[in-house]
N, C-alpha and C positions, 0 to 999 in steps of 0.2 A: 236594570230596567224592569222587565217582566218578572224576573225572579224576585226582585225586591217587592213588587206589588203583590205577588203570590205569598211571600213571607209575611207581609202585612196583614193579609186576610187569615192566615193560618197560625199566627203567633210565633213564626220562626225567627231565626236570627237574620239580620240583614246580610246580604251576600257581600257587600262592600260597605265600608264606613270609615270615616276619619278617626284615626287613633286618638288624636288630641280632643276631638269633639266627644268621643266616647268617654274619655276621662272626665271632662267637664260635666257631662251628663250624669256620670256616676257620683261625682263630688256634690252635685246639686241635689242628690237624693232621689233621682228618678227611679220609679218602681214599675211602671207600665209603659207600653208603646205609646200611650197618649202623650208622653213627654216629647216625643218627636213632633207631634202636631203643635204643641205649645211653642216649641223651638222654632218651627216654621213661621208661626204667626209673629213671634218676636223678631225674627230676621226680616220679615216683610215690613214690619213697622219701622225697624231700624234703617232699612234700605230707603224707605220713603222719607222719613223725618230726620234721620240723623246723618245721612250721607254728607251734607255740607260741613258738619262738625268734625267728622273723622277723616275727611278726604285728604287732609294734609299731614296726617300722622305718618311718621316714617315706618317702612316695612319692618325695620328692626324692632320697633315697639310692639307690633303685632306678633312678631316671632317670639319675643320675650314672653308674651302672654301664653303662647302655646307651650313654651319650654317650662314655665312655672307650673302649668297644669299637668304636664307629663311627669315632672320631677316627683310628684306625690306618689307615683307608682314605683319609684326606684328606691330600693332598700340598700343603702350603702353600708349598713351595719353588718351585712353578711360578709363583707371583706374581712373585717376584724374577727368575726366568728370563725370563718373558714381558715384564717391564718393560725388561730390558736388551736383549732381542732385537727386540721390536716393541711399540710403545705401543698400536697398534690391537688386537693380540691380548690385551694386558693389560686393556684396557677390556672386551673380550668376556668374559674369564675372571672379572674382578672383578664385573661386572654379573650374571653367572650365579650366582656364589656368594652375593652379597647378596640377590638375588631368591629364590633357593632357600631361604635361611635365613629370609627375611621372609614370603614368600608361598607357599612350597611347591615341591616338586620339579617338578611339571608346568609351573608358571608360569616357574620359573627356567630349565629346559631349553629351553622354547619361546622365551623371550626371548633366550637365548644363541644359538639357531639363527638367529632373525630378525636379531639384531644382527650375527652373523658374515656373513650374506648381504649385509646392507647395507654392511658394511665392505669386503667383496669387490667389490661393484659400484663403490664409491667408488674403491678402489685401481686397478681395471682401467679405470675411466673416465678416468684420468690416467696412462697407461702411461709407462714409462721409454723415452724416445726420445733417441738420442745421435747426434751427428755423428762419423763415424769417419774414420780415415786409415790409410794403409799403414805398418805397422811396418817400419823399414829392414831390408833383407836378408832379408825374409820375404814371404810371401803372405797374412799375417794383417792384419785391420783391427780397430783398437781405438779407444776413445773418445779424442778429441783432448784432453780435459781431464785424462785420467789417464796418458797416454803421450806420448812424443815420436814423432810420426808425420809422414808425408809427405802433403801435400794438394796440390790443384791449383785455381787460382782459377776455372776454367771448369766444375768438377764439384763438386757438393754430394752427398756420400754420407751417407745417413741410415739408421741401424739402428733397427728397431722391435722392442722386446722384449716384445711382447704380441700375442695374437690380436686381430684387428680385428672389432668388432661395434658395434651401434647406440650403446652408451654411450660409446665413445671415438672414433668416426669423426670427429665434429666437432673434437675435440681435435687430431687429426692434421692436419686441414685448417688450423686456426689456427696450429699450430706451423710447418708448411711455409711458409705465407704470410708469417709473421713473419721466417723465415730468408731467404726469397728476396728480400724487399724490401730494397733497398740494395745488392744484389750486382750490380754493373754488368756484370761480365765473365762472369757465370754463363750457361752454355749447356745444362747437363745436370743433372738431379736423379736420383739412383739410390737407390731404396728397397731396402735390404737386408732380406729377408724370412725370414732363417734361423730366427727365433724365432716366426714367424707360423704357427700351426697351423690357423686358421680365419678365413675372411672371410665375414661374413653379407651379406645383401642391402643393408642400410643402409650398411655399410662399402664395398661395391662401388659404390654410388651416389656415395659420397664420393670414391673413387678416380677415378671418371669425371669428377666435378667438378674435382678437382685436375688431372687430365690436360688438360681443356679450358682451365682457367684458366692453366696454365703455357704451353699452346700459344699463347694470346693474348699472352703475355709473351715469346714467342720462345724458350722453354725446353722441352727434350724431357724426358719422364718415362720412366725405365727401371726395371726390376725385376731383382733378382738373388737367387739361392739360394732360389727359390720351391720349397716342398715339393710332392711329387707329388700328394697329395690336394687341396691348394689349387689347383694348376695344372689338375687334372682338372676342377674346378668352373669355373675361369676360362675354360677352353676351350668351355664350354657357353654362354658369353655373347658379346656383341659387344665386350667391353672390350679384348681382345687385338688385335682388328682396328682399333680406334680408337686404340690406344696409340701415342703419337707417337715413342716410343723402342723399345728391344728388351728381350727377357728373356734374361738371362745366367745361365749355369750357376753362376758364382762371382763374387764381388765383385772379385777380382783381375782376372779376365778383362774385367769391365765397365770398370773404371778404366783398365786398360792400353789397351783399344781406344778409349775415348773421349778419352784424352789422347795417343794415338799413342806411348805409351811414355815420355812426358815426365815422368810422375809419379815415375819412378825416379831422375830427375836433380834433383828438387826437394829442397832441404834440409829436414830435419824441422822441423815447426812447434814453437815453444817456448812460445807464449802462447795461452791459451784464447781462443776466439772467441765462445762462447755460455755462458750460465749453466748450471751443473750442475743437472740435474733427475733 
């Protein structure tokens, strides 16, 4: 009431309004609040002059008019796009649509948000981790399963493609331990942190555990390409003092130093060593 009157004088949005009417107003090309005045005049004329003509129309007919108007805002093509791009996103979109139609907008939107958060936590709890090698004649490192790269038996270089936090810290530990087991000539493990934007306390404890575990196996742990904000927080802890290896500015610098330049003389690997994840 009063809030809508105030919004009318100040050019604000209506406090409440019919969704279907708003759609019709938009489709009609309304540009200013004056459209509401013309709509009111039109409704008044229809109520006085047309009531006898539309009195006997079934309510289902009126409902169909509203449904047709609202359908113009629904983009069903997103279902096909989300299915092709990401099955997880498709599940979130489909669940939101079905719950909205069945139980209402509030339930559907709330369920969509909760499901999206759950899917995000699941995906980030199993981050993409890849063993990388040096691309010949460059200083770039890429996944050994996707490119012909140069590796060295004494150095295991791992790229982490996600920030480290409590949900994926243990996953990183398990991945590294599985890779290290059976590598008899392994002396160094380098974690390439170019995609790591955050390391929380749980992940820091996991890194400390990895460092101590590898030390017991006679393997040094190194970090490379650590971002400034992440390094600033690591400097506030004892982790860097206890780190058995070094922190390198670039992955190329790390591998070159640890192999004594021998990596450049090793032929590119042609067979994958680990399962693609």
